[in-house]
C-alpha positions as CSV (number, residue, x, y, z in Angstrom):
1,X,-2.3,-17.8,-74.0
2,X,-1.7,-14.4,-72.3
3,X,1.5,-12.6,-73.2
4,X,4.3,-12.3,-70.6
5,X,4.9,-8.7,-69.6
6,X,8.2,-8.6,-71.5
7,X,6.4,-9.9,-74.7
8,X,3.9,-7.0,-74.3
9,X,6.6,-4.5,-73.8
10,X,8.6,-5.9,-76.8
11,X,5.5,-5.6,-79.0
12,X,4.8,-2.0,-77.8
13,X,8.4,-1.0,-78.6
14,X,8.2,-2.6,-82.0
15,X,4.8,-1.0,-82.9
16,X,6.0,2.4,-81.7
17,X,9.2,2.1,-83.8
18,X,11.3,2.6,-80.6
19,X,14.2,0.6,-81.7
20,X,17.7,2.1,-81.3
21,X,18.7,1.9,-84.9
22,X,17.4,0.2,-88.0
23,X,15.0,-2.7,-88.3
24,X,13.9,-4.8,-91.2
25,X,10.1,-4.6,-91.7
26,X,9.4,-6.1,-95.1
27,X,10.9,-8.3,-97.7
28,X,10.0,-8.7,-101.4
29,X,11.4,-11.3,-103.8
30,X,10.9,-11.6,-107.5
31,X,12.3,-14.4,-109.7
32,X,14.5,-16.2,-107.2
33,X,14.3,-20.0,-106.5
34,X,10.6,-20.3,-107.3
35,X,9.6,-17.2,-105.3
36,X,7.9,-14.6,-107.6
37,X,5.9,-11.6,-106.6
38,X,6.4,-12.6,-103.0
39,X,6.1,-10.2,-100.1
40,X,6.6,-10.8,-96.4
41,X,5.7,-8.4,-93.6
42,X,7.8,-8.8,-90.4
43,X,5.5,-8.0,-87.5
44,X,7.5,-8.7,-84.4
45,X,11.2,-8.5,-83.4
46,X,11.3,-12.3,-82.7
47,X,9.7,-13.7,-85.8
48,X,9.2,-17.4,-86.8
49,X,8.5,-18.5,-90.4
50,X,6.8,-21.9,-90.8
51,X,5.9,-23.7,-93.9
52,X,6.1,-27.0,-95.7
53,X,9.2,-28.0,-97.5
54,X,9.5,-26.2,-100.8
55,X,7.8,-23.0,-99.7
56,X,11.0,-20.9,-99.8
57,X,12.0,-20.6,-96.2
58,X,15.7,-21.0,-96.8
59,X,15.6,-18.6,-99.7
60,X,13.9,-16.0,-97.5
61,X,16.5,-16.3,-94.8
62,X,19.3,-16.0,-97.3
63,X,17.8,-12.8,-98.6
64,X,17.2,-11.4,-95.1
65,X,20.9,-12.1,-94.3
66,X,21.9,-9.9,-97.3
67,X,19.7,-6.9,-96.1
68,X,22.6,-5.0,-94.5
69,X,26.3,-4.1,-95.1
70,X,28.8,-4.6,-92.3
71,X,29.5,-2.4,-89.3
72,X,33.0,-1.6,-88.2
73,X,34.4,-4.0,-85.6
74,X,32.1,-7.0,-86.2
75,X,32.6,-10.1,-88.3
76,X,30.0,-12.9,-88.2
77,X,31.3,-15.9,-86.4
78,X,31.0,-18.1,-89.5
79,X,32.8,-15.6,-91.8
80,X,36.5,-15.0,-92.4
81,X,38.0,-11.6,-91.7
82,X,38.3,-10.8,-95.4
83,X,34.5,-10.8,-95.8
84,X,32.8,-9.2,-92.7
85,X,29.3,-9.3,-94.2
86,X,27.1,-11.7,-96.1
87,X,26.6,-11.7,-99.9
88,X,24.2,-13.5,-102.2
89,X,27.1,-15.8,-103.0
90,X,26.9,-17.2,-99.5
91,X,23.4,-18.5,-100.1
92,X,22.7,-18.7,-103.8
93,X,25.3,-20.6,-105.8
94,X,24.7,-21.5,-109.5
95,X,26.6,-24.6,-110.6
96,X,26.8,-25.9,-114.1
97,X,23.7,-28.0,-113.3
98,X,21.5,-25.1,-112.2
99,X,19.3,-22.8,-114.2
100,X,20.6,-19.2,-113.7
101,X,18.3,-16.8,-112.0
102,X,19.2,-13.7,-113.9
103,X,16.9,-10.6,-113.5
104,X,16.0,-11.7,-109.9
105,X,15.1,-8.8,-107.6
106,X,15.1,-8.4,-103.8
107,X,13.6,-5.4,-102.1
108,X,14.1,-4.7,-98.3
109,X,12.0,-2.1,-96.4
110,X,13.5,-0.6,-93.2
111,X,12.5,1.6,-90.3
112,X,14.8,3.8,-88.2
113,X,16.1,7.3,-88.1
114,X,18.7,8.3,-90.8
115,X,18.2,5.1,-92.7
116,X,16.7,4.6,-96.2
117,X,13.1,3.3,-96.3
118,X,14.1,0.7,-98.8
119,X,16.9,-0.8,-101.0
120,X,16.6,-2.9,-104.1
121,X,19.2,-5.4,-105.3
122,X,19.0,-6.8,-108.8
123,X,20.8,-9.7,-110.4
124,X,22.4,-9.1,-113.7
125,X,25.8,-10.6,-114.3
126,X,26.4,-9.7,-110.6
127,X,24.2,-8.4,-107.8
128,X,24.0,-4.7,-107.1
129,X,26.7,-3.0,-105.0
130,X,26.6,-4.2,-101.4
131,X,28.0,-1.0,-99.9
132,X,24.8,0.9,-100.7
133,X,22.9,-1.2,-98.1
134,X,22.3,0.2,-94.6
135,X,24.9,-0.8,-92.1
136,X,24.1,-3.3,-89.3
137,X,25.6,-6.3,-87.6
138,X,24.1,-9.5,-89.0
139,X,24.7,-13.1,-87.7
140,X,23.4,-16.1,-89.6
141,X,23.2,-19.4,-87.6
142,X,22.7,-22.2,-90.0
143,X,21.5,-25.8,-89.6
144,X,25.1,-27.1,-89.7
145,X,25.4,-26.0,-86.0
146,X,23.6,-29.3,-85.1
147,X,26.1,-31.6,-86.8
148,X,27.9,-33.4,-84.0
149,X,31.6,-32.6,-83.6
150,X,32.4,-36.2,-83.8
151,X,31.1,-36.2,-87.4
152,X,33.1,-33.2,-88.5
153,X,36.5,-34.3,-89.8
154,X,37.8,-30.8,-89.9
155,X,37.4,-30.4,-86.1
156,X,39.4,-33.6,-85.5
157,X,42.2,-32.1,-87.6
158,X,42.1,-28.9,-85.6
159,X,41.5,-30.1,-82.0
160,X,42.7,-33.7,-81.7
161,X,46.4,-33.6,-80.7
162,X,48.5,-30.6,-80.1
163,X,47.8,-27.3,-81.8
164,X,47.5,-23.6,-81.4
165,X,43.9,-22.6,-80.5
166,X,42.2,-19.4,-79.4
167,X,40.4,-19.6,-76.1
168,X,37.3,-17.9,-74.7
169,X,35.6,-18.5,-71.4
170,X,31.8,-18.3,-71.4
171,X,30.2,-15.8,-69.1
172,X,28.5,-16.7,-65.8
173,X,25.2,-15.7,-67.4
174,X,25.6,-18.0,-70.4
175,X,26.5,-20.9,-68.1
176,X,23.5,-20.3,-65.9
177,X,21.1,-20.1,-68.8
178,X,22.5,-23.2,-70.4
179,X,22.3,-25.0,-67.1
180,X,18.6,-24.1,-66.7
181,X,17.7,-25.1,-70.2
182,X,19.6,-28.4,-70.1
183,X,19.0,-29.4,-66.5
184,X,22.6,-29.7,-65.5
185,X,25.1,-27.6,-63.7
186,X,28.1,-26.2,-65.6
187,X,31.0,-25.1,-63.3
188,X,32.9,-24.0,-66.4
189,X,32.2,-23.6,-70.1
190,X,34.7,-22.6,-72.8
191,X,35.1,-22.3,-76.5
192,X,38.3,-23.1,-78.3
193,X,38.8,-21.7,-81.8
194,X,41.0,-22.4,-84.9
195,X,41.4,-20.5,-88.2
196,X,38.7,-18.0,-87.2
197,X,35.7,-20.1,-88.1
198,X,36.2,-23.6,-86.5
199,X,35.3,-23.9,-82.8
200,X,34.8,-26.6,-80.1
201,X,32.9,-26.3,-76.8
202,X,34.5,-27.7,-73.7
203,X,32.6,-27.9,-70.4
204,X,32.8,-29.1,-66.8
205,X,29.5,-30.6,-65.5
206,X,31.0,-32.9,-63.0
207,X,33.5,-34.2,-65.6
208,X,35.4,-32.2,-68.2
209,X,34.4,-33.1,-71.8
210,X,34.4,-31.5,-75.2
211,X,31.9,-31.3,-78.1
212,X,33.3,-34.7,-79.3
213,X,31.5,-36.3,-76.3
214,X,28.4,-34.1,-76.2
215,X,24.9,-34.8,-77.5
216,X,24.0,-32.6,-80.5
217,X,21.4,-30.7,-78.4
218,X,23.8,-29.8,-75.6
219,X,26.3,-28.4,-78.2
220,X,23.5,-26.5,-80.0
221,X,22.3,-24.8,-76.8
222,X,25.7,-23.7,-75.7
223,X,26.5,-22.3,-79.1
224,X,23.2,-20.5,-79.6
225,X,23.1,-18.9,-76.1
226,X,26.7,-17.8,-76.4
227,X,26.2,-16.3,-79.8
228,X,23.2,-14.3,-78.7
229,X,25.2,-12.9,-75.8
230,X,28.3,-12.2,-77.9
231,X,26.7,-10.3,-80.8
232,X,26.5,-6.5,-80.5
233,X,23.3,-4.7,-79.5
234,X,20.9,-4.1,-82.4
235,X,22.2,-7.2,-84.3
236,X,19.9,-9.0,-86.8
237,X,20.2,-12.7,-85.9
238,X,18.9,-15.3,-88.4
239,X,18.4,-18.9,-87.2
240,X,17.6,-21.8,-89.5
241,X,15.2,-24.3,-88.1
242,X,15.6,-23.2,-84.5
243,X,14.3,-26.5,-83.1
244,X,17.0,-28.7,-84.6
245,X,18.6,-30.9,-82.0
246,X,16.4,-29.7,-79.2
247,X,13.7,-31.6,-77.3
248,X,10.4,-29.7,-76.7
249,X,11.2,-28.4,-73.2
250,X,14.5,-27.0,-74.5
251,X,12.7,-25.4,-77.5
252,X,10.3,-23.6,-75.1
253,X,13.0,-22.4,-72.8
254,X,15.4,-21.2,-75.5
255,X,12.5,-19.2,-77.1
256,X,11.8,-17.6,-73.8
257,X,15.4,-16.6,-73.5
258,X,15.6,-15.3,-77.0
259,X,12.6,-13.0,-76.3
260,X,14.3,-11.8,-73.1
261,X,17.7,-11.1,-74.6
262,X,16.0,-9.5,-77.7
263,X,14.4,-7.0,-75.4
264,X,17.6,-6.4,-73.4
265,X,19.9,-5.9,-76.4
266,X,17.4,-4.6,-79.1
267,X,18.1,-7.7,-81.2
268,X,15.9,-8.6,-84.2
269,X,15.7,-12.4,-84.5
270,X,14.2,-14.1,-87.5
271,X,14.0,-17.9,-87.7
272,X,12.4,-20.8,-89.6
273,X,10.7,-23.7,-87.9
274,X,8.5,-26.8,-88.3
275,X,7.7,-27.0,-84.5
276,X,4.4,-26.3,-82.9
277,X,6.3,-25.8,-79.6
278,X,8.3,-22.9,-81.2
279,X,5.1,-21.3,-82.7
280,X,3.3,-21.7,-79.4
281,X,6.2,-19.9,-77.6
282,X,5.6,-16.7,-79.6
283,X,2.8,-14.3,-79.6
284,X,0.5,-14.3,-82.7
285,X,2.4,-11.3,-84.2
286,X,5.6,-13.4,-84.1
287,X,4.2,-16.2,-86.4
288,X,3.7,-16.6,-90.1
289,X,3.0,-19.7,-92.1
290,X,3.7,-20.0,-95.8
291,X,1.4,-21.8,-98.1
292,X,2.1,-22.8,-101.7
293,X,-0.7,-23.0,-104.2
294,X,0.9,-24.0,-107.5
295,X,3.6,-21.4,-108.2
296,X,2.4,-18.9,-105.7
297,X,3.6,-18.7,-102.1
298,X,1.3,-16.8,-99.7
299,X,2.0,-15.9,-96.1
300,X,-0.7,-16.1,-93.4
301,X,-0.1,-13.9,-90.4
302,X,-1.1,-13.7,-86.7
303,X,-2.6,-17.2,-86.7
304,X,-2.8,-19.7,-83.8
305,X,0.0,-22.2,-83.4
306,X,-2.5,-25.1,-83.6
307,X,-3.9,-23.8,-86.9
308,X,-0.4,-23.3,-88.3
309,X,0.6,-26.8,-87.3
310,X,-2.5,-28.2,-88.9
311,X,-1.4,-26.6,-92.2
312,X,2.1,-28.2,-91.8
313,X,0.9,-31.7,-91.2
314,X,-1.9,-31.4,-93.8
315,X,-4.7,-32.9,-91.7
316,X,-7.6,-34.2,-93.7
317,X,-10.6,-31.9,-93.8
318,X,-13.6,-33.3,-91.9
319,X,-17.3,-32.8,-93.0
320,X,-17.4,-29.3,-91.6
321,X,-14.6,-26.9,-90.6
322,X,-15.5,-24.3,-88.0
323,X,-13.3,-21.3,-87.5
324,X,-13.3,-19.2,-84.3
325,X,-11.2,-16.2,-83.2
326,X,-9.6,-17.7,-80.1
327,X,-9.6,-20.8,-77.8
328,X,-12.3,-19.5,-75.5
329,X,-14.7,-19.3,-78.4
330,X,-13.5,-22.7,-79.6
331,X,-14.3,-24.3,-76.3
332,X,-17.7,-22.6,-76.1
333,X,-18.6,-24.2,-79.4
334,X,-17.3,-27.6,-78.5
335,X,-19.2,-27.5,-75.1
336,X,-22.4,-26.6,-77.0
337,X,-22.2,-29.5,-79.5
338,X,-23.5,-33.0,-78.7
339,X,-21.1,-35.9,-79.4
340,X,-22.9,-37.0,-82.6
341,X,-22.1,-33.5,-84.1
342,X,-18.6,-33.1,-82.5
343,X,-17.5,-36.3,-84.2
344,X,-18.3,-34.8,-87.6
345,X,-16.6,-31.4,-87.3
346,X,-13.3,-29.7,-86.6
347,X,-13.2,-26.5,-84.6
348,X,-10.1,-24.4,-85.1
349,X,-9.2,-21.1,-83.5
350,X,-7.1,-19.0,-85.9
351,X,-6.2,-15.9,-83.9
352,X,-8.4,-13.0,-85.1
353,X,-11.7,-12.1,-86.8
354,X,-9.8,-11.1,-90.0
355,X,-8.2,-14.5,-90.3
356,X,-11.7,-16.1,-89.6
357,X,-13.0,-14.0,-92.5
358,X,-10.1,-14.8,-94.9
359,X,-10.5,-18.5,-94.3
360,X,-14.3,-18.4,-94.8
361,X,-14.0,-16.4,-98.0
362,X,-11.7,-19.1,-99.4
363,X,-14.5,-21.6,-99.0
364,X,-16.9,-19.4,-100.9
365,X,-14.4,-19.1,-103.8
366,X,-13.7,-22.9,-104.0
367,X,-16.4,-25.4,-103.1
368,X,-13.7,-28.2,-103.3
369,X,-12.5,-27.1,-99.9
370,X,-15.7,-28.5,-98.3
371,X,-18.2,-27.1,-95.8
372,X,-17.3,-24.4,-93.3
373,X,-18.7,-22.0,-90.7
374,X,-17.2,-18.8,-89.4
375,X,-18.0,-17.9,-85.7
376,X,-17.3,-14.4,-84.5
377,X,-17.1,-13.1,-80.9
378,X,-20.1,-11.2,-79.6
379,X,-18.3,-7.9,-79.7
380,X,-17.3,-8.2,-83.4
381,X,-18.4,-5.4,-85.6
382,X,-20.2,-7.2,-88.5
383,X,-20.1,-4.1,-90.7
384,X,-16.3,-4.3,-90.6
385,X,-16.5,-8.0,-91.2
386,X,-18.6,-7.4,-94.3
387,X,-16.2,-4.8,-95.6
388,X,-13.4,-7.5,-95.3
389,X,-15.6,-10.0,-97.2
390,X,-16.0,-7.5,-100.0
391,X,-12.2,-7.3,-100.4
392,X,-11.9,-11.1,-100.5
393,X,-14.8,-11.5,-102.9
394,X,-13.4,-8.6,-105.1
395,X,-16.7,-6.6,-105.1
396,X,-17.8,-3.2,-104.1
397,X,-21.2,-4.3,-103.0
398,X,-22.4,-7.7,-101.7
399,X,-25.1,-9.1,-104.0
400,X,-27.9,-11.4,-102.9
401,X,-25.8,-14.5,-103.5
402,X,-23.1,-13.2,-101.2
403,X,-25.7,-12.2,-98.5
404,X,-27.4,-15.5,-98.6
405,X,-24.2,-17.4,-98.4
406,X,-22.9,-15.4,-95.5
407,X,-26.2,-15.8,-93.6
408,X,-25.7,-19.5,-93.8
409,X,-22.0,-19.6,-93.1
410,X,-21.4,-17.0,-90.3
411,X,-22.6,-16.9,-86.7
412,X,-22.1,-14.5,-83.7
413,X,-21.7,-15.8,-80.2
414,X,-24.1,-14.7,-77.5
415,X,-23.7,-11.2,-76.0
416,X,-22.3,-8.0,-77.3
417,X,-18.9,-8.3,-75.7
418,X,-15.8,-10.6,-75.8
419,X,-16.6,-14.2,-74.7
420,X,-14.4,-13.8,-71.7
421,X,-16.5,-10.9,-70.4
422,X,-19.7,-12.7,-71.2
423,X,-18.4,-15.6,-69.1
424,X,-17.4,-13.3,-66.3
425,X,-21.0,-12.1,-66.0
426,X,-21.9,-15.7,-64.9
427,X,-21.1,-14.6,-61.3
428,X,-24.6,-13.2,-61.1
429,X,-26.2,-16.6,-62.0
430,X,-27.0,-18.7,-58.9
431,X,-27.5,-21.9,-61.0
432,X,-24.0,-21.4,-62.5
433,X,-22.4,-20.8,-59.1
434,X,-23.9,-24.1,-57.8
435,X,-22.8,-26.1,-60.8
436,X,-19.4,-24.6,-61.0
437,X,-18.8,-25.3,-57.3
438,X,-19.7,-28.9,-57.8
439,X,-17.4,-29.2,-60.8
440,X,-14.4,-27.7,-58.9
441,X,-15.2,-29.6,-55.6
442,X,-15.8,-26.4,-53.7
443,X,-18.6,-25.0,-51.5
444,X,-21.1,-22.8,-53.3
445,X,-20.5,-19.9,-50.9
446,X,-16.7,-20.2,-51.5
447,X,-17.2,-20.0,-55.3
448,X,-19.8,-17.2,-55.1
449,X,-17.4,-15.1,-52.9
450,X,-14.5,-15.6,-55.4
451,X,-16.6,-14.9,-58.5
452,X,-18.3,-11.9,-57.0
453,X,-15.2,-10.3,-55.6
454,X,-14.1,-7.2,-57.7
455,X,-11.7,-8.1,-60.5
456,X,-9.8,-5.3,-62.2
457,X,-7.4,-7.2,-64.5
458,X,-7.5,-7.8,-68.2
459,X,-10.4,-10.1,-69.2
460,X,-7.9,-12.3,-71.1
461,X,-6.2,-13.1,-67.8
462,X,-9.4,-13.9,-65.9
463,X,-8.9,-17.7,-65.8
464,X,-5.3,-17.3,-64.6
465,X,-6.7,-15.2,-61.8
466,X,-9.3,-17.8,-60.9
467,X,-6.6,-20.5,-61.1
468,X,-4.8,-18.9,-58.2
469,X,-8.0,-18.5,-56.2
470,X,-9.2,-22.1,-56.7
471,X,-5.8,-23.9,-56.6
472,X,-6.4,-25.5,-60.0
473,X,-4.5,-25.2,-63.3
474,X,-5.8,-22.3,-65.4
475,X,-6.6,-24.5,-68.4
476,X,-8.7,-26.8,-66.2
477,X,-10.5,-23.8,-64.7
478,X,-11.3,-22.4,-68.1
479,X,-12.7,-25.7,-69.5
480,X,-14.9,-26.3,-66.4
481,X,-16.1,-22.7,-66.4
482,X,-17.1,-22.8,-70.1
483,X,-18.8,-26.2,-69.9
484,X,-20.9,-25.1,-66.9
485,X,-21.7,-21.7,-68.5
486,X,-22.9,-23.4,-71.7
487,X,-24.9,-26.0,-69.7
488,X,-26.9,-23.4,-67.8
489,X,-27.4,-21.2,-70.9
490,X,-28.0,-23.9,-73.5
491,X,-31.0,-22.1,-75.0
492,X,-28.6,-19.3,-76.2
493,X,-26.6,-21.9,-78.2
494,X,-29.5,-23.8,-79.7
495,X,-29.4,-21.6,-82.9
496,X,-25.8,-22.5,-83.3
497,X,-26.4,-26.2,-83.0
498,X,-29.3,-26.0,-85.5
499,X,-27.2,-24.1,-88.0
500,X,-24.4,-26.6,-87.8
501,X,-26.9,-29.5,-88.2
502,X,-28.3,-27.8,-91.3
503,X,-24.9,-27.3,-92.9
504,X,-24.0,-30.9,-92.2
505,X,-27.2,-32.1,-93.8
506,X,-26.7,-30.0,-97.0
507,X,-25.6,-31.6,-100.2
508,X,-22.3,-29.9,-101.2
509,X,-21.9,-29.3,-104.9
510,X,-18.3,-29.8,-105.9
511,X,-17.2,-27.7,-108.9
């Protein structure tokens, strides 16, 4: 999926370190709640952490919230005025029933002018001194935000009947954004507060009603959007299970807004999720999935949302798992395979050639994972690929066993260029133009004129360009284009089909 312009600009700013103040770039945890020798790179200013239950997501968010000391003039909305910053005691409580985690260690790595590169906190009787941390506004938004007001007795005590409450009117921008996400028009929206930390939303959307008579999702959207607008510029915002209480469309819209406001206010937003919609709403740099193998938790970066979700739902492994770099390559492979083979394989795009390599190397190390095939784009440098395999195999030189195995389990797509560019060259093929015209219900001359007109955009955006010319959805154009291209060039894919048939017919020796 092509990045929106603002997502590209946000990534460029992040990679060039052009943030106004400090940003958190890396987290290391040793000896805390089952996380040991754990390291997490934060690769995008809006960053989603996915993983099964028990992979340490809540522990990670708690440690991230403790990365900074307070800044003057800001107190998190969920904290009293006496403690304007987060401590480990907010997230890690040891009761008489719990095993103490003495000697735990947390290391944060930062970027930004006039800030330390790292700070280490250690747990003895107490955690290290908080005031030594860099200063930054931090706001943690926990899962309790989704608990309906009607189920919170404390709110009934504070807001039912007469009482003294603070009062804040939501801005016009907050009302407009919430209206767009929820599909209703708010003529007014307000928040009433009590005792610094208790609050209740009150809106007018034709009728006046409070959080006691709202659905959980409506309350969540109003609260989240307002918090993002109220926190100071450069705040680190941490959101637990961002999708909680939100239907898929609202998830997509709120992620779009989070990216927009992060760019505008230089926010850094780190969240956890179990939602494919959330993962799909972020660029690959903004996703990581955690996998637990015994006592070890390992992050996988820059992967496709579909691959991440397949990990979360633990789909069964078919006879053969095929990894491709992106969805264009995935569709090329599927178009080339006859039904009898398609039914026996699973083709997954994972986001990059490095991820294809890491996944394939895992199959070499452990036969119990089943059969696999790595498919690389035509422009992929196989010398670099082999260097990466050496790292995963833990060797300086590939021996004959490695070479033979890679010859049987790797394949390059036709051409010496990205698959999108290879497809774009179909405009010179008359047979392709005729068949593509038929598949799109157009005249051959119309299609030929469109395909042979100069195109100066990015090759990743080519199918969106054709979508506008043909009046068809971009995804539909892409699938039809690929299917016709494979049909008229099937001889170029015959080696791939033969290789897959050979792998399927092999007897797999399970160790």
